[in-house]
C-alpha positions in Angstrom: -13.0 6.5 1.1 -13.7 3.9 -1.6 -10.5 1.9 -1.9 -11.5 0.6 -5.3 -14.3 0.6 -7.9 -15.3 -1.1 -11.1 -15.4 -4.8 -11.4 -12.4 -6.4 -9.7 -11.6 -9.8 -11.2 -10.7 -11.8 -8.2 -13.9 -11.6 -6.2 -16.0 -12.1 -9.3 -14.0 -15.1 -10.3 -14.2 -16.8 -6.8 -17.5 -15.5 -5.6 -18.4 -15.4 -1.9 -15.9 -17.6 -0.2 -16.6 -17.1 3.5 -18.9 -14.6 5.2 -18.2 -13.4 8.7 -20.6 -11.7 11.1 -20.4 -8.2 12.4 -19.4 -7.6 16.0 -22.4 -7.8 18.3 -20.8 -7.4 21.7 -17.8 -6.6 23.7 -14.6 -8.6 23.6 -11.2 -9.0 25.2 -8.1 -10.2 23.3 -4.3 -10.1 23.2 -4.1 -8.4 19.7 -6.7 -6.5 17.8 -6.1 -6.4 14.1 -7.8 -3.7 12.1 -8.1 -4.7 8.5 -8.9 -8.0 7.0 -7.0 -7.8 3.7 -3.8 -9.7 3.0 -1.7 -8.0 5.7 -4.3 -8.5 8.4 -4.8 -12.1 7.3 -1.1 -12.9 7.5 -0.7 -11.3 10.9 -3.7 -13.0 12.3 -2.6 -16.4 10.9 0.9 -16.0 12.3 -0.1 -14.8 15.8 -2.8 -17.5 16.2 -0.1 -20.1 15.4 1.8 -18.6 18.3 -1.2 -19.0 20.6 -2.1 -15.3 20.8 -5.8 -14.5 21.2 -6.6 -12.4 18.1 -9.6 -10.4 17.0 -9.8 -9.1 13.4 -12.2 -6.2 12.5 -12.9 -4.8 9.1 -15.3 -2.0 8.3 -16.1 -3.6 4.9 -16.6 -7.3 4.0 -13.3 -9.1 4.5 -10.9 -9.0 1.6 -13.0 -6.4 -0.3 -10.6 -3.5 -0.1 -7.3 -3.0 -1.8 -6.4 -6.7 -1.7 -9.2 -7.6 -4.1 -8.0 -4.9 -6.5 -4.3 -6.1 -6.5 -2.8 -7.5 -9.6 -0.7 -9.8 -7.2 2.5 -9.8 -9.2 5.1 -11.0 -6.7 8.5 -9.4 -7.4 11.5 -8.6 -5.3 12.1 -5.3 -7.0 10.6 -2.3 -5.2 9.5 0.9 -6.9 12.9 2.5 -6.2 15.8 1.1 -8.2 18.3 -0.7 -6.0 21.0 1.6 -7.4 19.1 4.6 -6.3 18.2 3.2 -2.9 21.8 2.6 -2.2 22.5 6.3 -2.8 19.6 7.1 -0.4 20.2 4.8 2.5 23.5 3.0 1.9 24.5 -0.3 0.3 23.8 -2.8 3.1 20.3 -1.6 4.1 19.3 -1.1 0.4 20.4 -4.6 -0.5 18.7 -6.0 2.6 15.4 -4.4 1.6 15.6 -6.1 -1.8 16.5 -9.5 -0.3 13.6 -9.2 2.1 11.2 -8.9 -0.8 12.9 -11.9 -2.5 12.7 -13.9 0.7 9.0 -13.0 0.9 8.3 -14.8 -2.4 10.0 -17.9 -1.0 8.0 -17.7 2.2 4.8 -17.4 0.3 5.6 -20.5 -1.6 5.9 -22.4 1.7 2.8 -20.8 3.2 0.6 -21.7 0.2 1.7 -25.3 0.3 -0.4 -25.8 3.4 -3.4 -23.9 2.1 -6.2 -24.6 -0.4 -5.2 -23.6 -3.9 -4.5 -19.9 -4.0 -3.2 -19.8 -7.5 0.5 -19.4 -6.4 2.8 -20.1 -9.3 6.4 -19.2 -9.8 7.2 -17.1 -12.9 10.2 -15.3 -14.3 10.2 -11.5 -14.5 11.3 -9.1 -17.2 11.8 -5.4 -16.6 12.4 -3.5 -19.9 13.6 -0.1 -20.8 10.7 2.0 -22.2 13.1 4.2 -24.2 16.8 4.7 -25.0 16.9 7.3 -22.3 16.4 4.6 -19.7 19.2 2.3 -20.8 22.0 3.7 -18.6 19.7 3.5 -15.6 19.0 -0.2 -16.3 22.7 -0.9 -16.8 23.5 0.6 -13.4 20.6 -1.4 -11.9 22.0 -4.5 -13.5 25.4 -4.0 -11.9 23.9 -3.1 -8.5 21.8 -6.3 -8.4 24.6 -8.5 -9.6 26.8 -7.1 -6.8 24.0 -7.8 -4.3 24.0 -11.4 -5.3 20.9 -11.6 -7.4 20.7 -14.0 -10.4 19.9 -11.5 -13.2 20.6 -11.2 -16.9 20.9 -8.0 -19.0 19.3 -8.5 -22.4 19.8 -6.3 -25.4 17.4 -5.7 -28.3 18.3 -8.9 -30.2 17.7 -10.9 -27.0 14.3 -9.3 -26.5 13.0 -9.6 -30.1 14.0 -13.3 -30.2 11.7 -13.9 -27.3 8.9 -11.4 -27.5 6.8 -9.7 -30.2 7.9 -6.3 -29.1 11.2 -4.6 -29.0 13.0 -2.6 -26.3 16.5 -1.2 -26.0 17.4 -3.5 -23.1 15.9 -5.2 -20.1 16.6 -7.2 -16.9 15.5 -10.8 -16.8 15.1 -12.6 -13.4 13.9 -16.1 -12.5 12.7 -14.9 -9.1 9.1 -14.0 -9.4 5.6 -15.4 -8.8 1.9 -14.6 -8.9 -1.1 -15.5 -6.8 -4.8 -15.0 -6.4 -4.8 -12.5 -3.6 -8.5 -12.9 -2.8 -8.3 -16.6 -2.3 -5.0 -16.3 -0.4 -6.3 -13.8 2.1 -9.5 -15.9 2.6 -7.5 -19.1 3.1 -5.3 -17.4 5.7 -8.3 -15.9 7.6 -10.0 -19.3 7.5 -6.9 -21.0 9.0 -6.6 -18.3 11.6 -10.3 -18.6 12.5 -9.9 -22.4 12.9 -7.0 -21.8 15.2 -9.1 -19.5 17.4 -9.0 -16.0 15.9 -12.4 -14.1 16.0 -13.1 -12.4 12.7 -15.8 -9.8 12.1 -16.5 -7.7 9.1 -18.8 -4.7 8.6 -17.5 -3.4 11.9 -15.9 0.0 11.9 -13.5 1.2 14.7 -14.4 4.8 15.4 -12.1 5.6 18.3 -9.3 4.1 20.4 -8.3 4.9 24.0 -5.1 4.2 25.7 -5.6 2.3 29.1 -3.2 1.0 31.6 -2.8 -2.5 30.2 -3.3 -1.7 26.5 -6.0 -0.1 24.4 -9.8 -0.1 24.2 -11.3 0.2 20.6 -14.8 1.5 20.2 -16.9 0.5 17.2 -19.4 2.7 15.4 -22.1 0.4 16.7 -21.2 1.0 20.4 -19.2 -2.1 21.2 -15.7 -2.3 22.8 -12.7 -4.5 22.2 -10.0 -4.4 24.8 -6.5 -5.6 23.7 -2.9 -5.4 24.8 -1.9 -4.2 21.3 -3.6 -3.0 18.2 -2.3 -3.6 14.6 -3.4 -1.2 11.9 -3.4 -3.4 8.8 -5.7 -1.3 6.8 -3.2 0.0 4.3 -3.0 3.7 3.6 -6.2 4.3 5.6 -4.0 3.8 8.7 -2.6 7.3 7.8 -5.8 8.8 9.3 -4.6 7.6 12.8 -1.2 9.3 12.4 0.0 12.9 12.5 3.2 12.0 10.7 2.5 12.0 6.9 4.2 9.0 5.4 2.3 8.2 2.2 1.2 9.9 -0.9 -1.9 8.5 -2.6 -2.2 7.5 -6.2 -5.0 6.1 -8.3 -4.2 3.0 -10.4 -6.2 1.2 -13.1 -6.3 -2.4 -14.3 -8.1 -4.7 -16.7 -8.3 -8.4 -17.3 -9.2 -10.0 -20.6 -11.4 -12.9 -21.5 -9.3 -16.2 -21.8 -7.1 -16.1 -24.8 -6.2 -19.0 -27.1 -2.4 -18.6 -26.9 0.4 -16.4 -25.5 2.4 -16.1 -28.7 5.3 -13.8 -28.4 5.3 -13.8 -24.6 8.4 -15.5 -23.3 7.6 -17.9 -20.4 4.5 -15.8 -19.8 6.8 -13.9 -17.5 5.8 -11.0 -15.3 6.3 -7.9 -17.4 6.9 -4.3 -16.4 8.6 -1.3 -17.8 10.9 1.6 -16.8 8.6 4.4 -17.7 7.0 6.2 -14.7 4.2 5.6 -14.1 4.9 2.1 -15.4 2.7 -0.5 -17.1 2.8 -4.1 -15.7 1.3 -7.4 -17.0 0.8 -11.0 -16.0 -1.3 -14.0 -16.9 -3.9 -15.9 -14.9 -4.4 -19.6 -14.3 -7.4 -19.6 -16.7 -5.4 -18.0 -19.6 -6.4 -14.4 -19.2 -4.1 -11.4 -19.4 -4.1 -8.9 -16.5 -2.6 -5.5 -17.2 -2.3 -2.5 -14.9 -0.9 1.0 -14.7 -1.8 4.5 -15.9 -1.3 5.7 -12.3 -2.0 9.3 -11.4 -2.1 11.3 -8.2 -5.3 10.6 -6.2 -7.7 13.5 -5.8 -11.0 11.9 -5.0 -12.9 8.7 -5.7 -15.3 10.4 -8.1 -12.6 11.7 -10.4 -10.7 8.4 -10.2 -13.8 6.4 -11.2 -14.7 8.9 -13.9 -11.3 8.2 -15.5 -11.8 4.4 -15.7 -13.2 4.2 -19.2 -10.4 6.3 -20.6 -7.8 4.4 -18.7 -9.2 1.1 -19.8 -8.8 2.2 -23.4 -5.3 3.3 -22.8 -4.3 0.0 -21.2 -6.0 -1.9 -24.0 -3.9 0.1 -26.5 -0.7 -0.7 -24.6 -1.6 -4.4 -24.4 -2.1 -4.5 -28.2 1.2 -2.8 -28.8 3.1 -5.2 -26.6 1.3 -8.4 -27.7 0.2 -7.8 -31.3 -0.2 -11.5 -32.0 -2.7 -12.1 -29.1 -6.3 -11.1 -30.0 -8.2 -10.3 -26.8 -11.4 -8.9 -25.4 -11.6 -6.9 -22.2 -13.7 -8.8 -19.6 -13.5 -6.5 -16.5 -11.7 -3.3 -15.5 -11.3 -1.5 -12.2 -9.6 1.3 -10.4 -7.9 1.4 -7.0 -6.0 3.7 -4.7 -2.6 2.9 -3.1 -0.1 4.8 -0.9 3.5 5.1 -1.8 6.5 6.5 0.1 9.3 8.8 -0.9 11.9 6.1 -0.8 9.8 3.2 -1.9 10.1 1.5 1.5 7.0 0.7 3.6 6.5 2.0 7.1 6.2 -1.0 9.5 6.2 -1.2 13.3 5.8 1.2 16.2 5.5 4.9 16.4 5.9 7.2 19.5 2.7 9.1 18.7 0.5 6.0 19.1 1.5 3.7 22.0 0.5 0.0 22.1 0.1 -0.1 18.3 1.8 -1.4 15.3 1.4 0.0 11.8 1.9 -1.3 8.3 1.4 1.0 5.3 3.0 2.6 2.3 3.5 -0.6 0.2 3.5 1.1 -3.2 3.6 -1.6 -5.9 4.8 -4.3 -3.5 1.7 -4.9 -1.5 1.9 -8.7 -0.9 5.7 -9.0 -0.5 5.7 -6.1 2.0 2.8 -7.8 3.8 4.8 -10.9 4.4 7.7 -8.8 5.8 5.3 -6.7 7.9 3.6 -9.8 9.4 7.0 -11.1 10.5 8.2 -7.9 12.0 5.0 -7.1 13.8 4.7 -10.6 15.2 8.3 -10.5 16.4 7.7 -7.1 18.1 4.6 -8.4 19.9 6.3 -11.6 21.0 9.3 -9.7 22.3 11.7 -11.0 19.8 14.4 -8.8 18.2 14.0 -8.1 14.5 17.0 -6.5 12.9 15.0 -5.6 9.8 12.5 -3.4 11.7 14.9 -0.4 11.6 14.7 -0.4 7.8 11.0 0.4 7.9 10.9 2.6 11.0 8.8 5.7 11.4 10.6 9.0 11.6 13.4 7.9 9.2 
């Protein structure tokens, strides 16, 4: 399956950062990580710091799957409103899920301080009602987040029109948000892990895995073997193919990035923007003064139909950008399509499952790929190291 298509901005902007070889022989290790995107990079980096012997395999070039197609808006809000999640799973666990995503932003701020420039910048966030029909839901969400201890403001129409060149019935403003270049971040983490002893190979596909007495043996399509105590499936929704329990539904998503613009008139604080309509549109800026907008999601059927829709979706996103930012002239530079997996409750699936011993999984991130990746890396590392992690139950399989 093609995870994305078109011309993703991040790899074009940065070019080839670091090539890795394909696996050319058999290896033994403590942990085999399948997938060299942001989740795999975070896990490899964390475990090598804990002196684990790590091997990373990716069937593509590293960081060329879903991570390179991410818009990399770092928000604590998950795709299910906190007020709705409380109804589903209870107040304490729902609030904890939101706080974990908020904590992930702070953790990324610390992680990136010790890495080459990854474009990490803190930004405020504004979530606005797409129509009057959504006002009551946002008012309930405001109360739920206030009770959960989040610093949040409820803005009405006059507050919005005084700051933006568009109007909305109401919206939620938060200071807790950030953005990053996901391509450079994943590459920087892989480079640090490699320097610490991790062995990284791309263009190496794992075709089968056997359970053995002391762990697993992974077989590659080229006929090589990797023996490990544990295997981590950090390959996003593609990990679903190794499971019988269906945990994700697939959606196609679309994005574009503009040429650099002269100003951001009518865009308060260049904050992260997203709306209440489902599927929602979301926007951010880049460090070189571009606008990145995504959305127009639809159920995934196949890559051919997804890619065929890209020109139409690009026009639709351009129209939405013009409506929201009428004072900003722009030209589309690149557009692309991607596929992502989402779960029924908006929570990722992270950790162990009875149907696959000696393995850890991380998938079903929805619109929170990078923040959930940080949480997944911590949970999986703790599980491997034999440490208790009270948050693992939130994201358990079979829930």
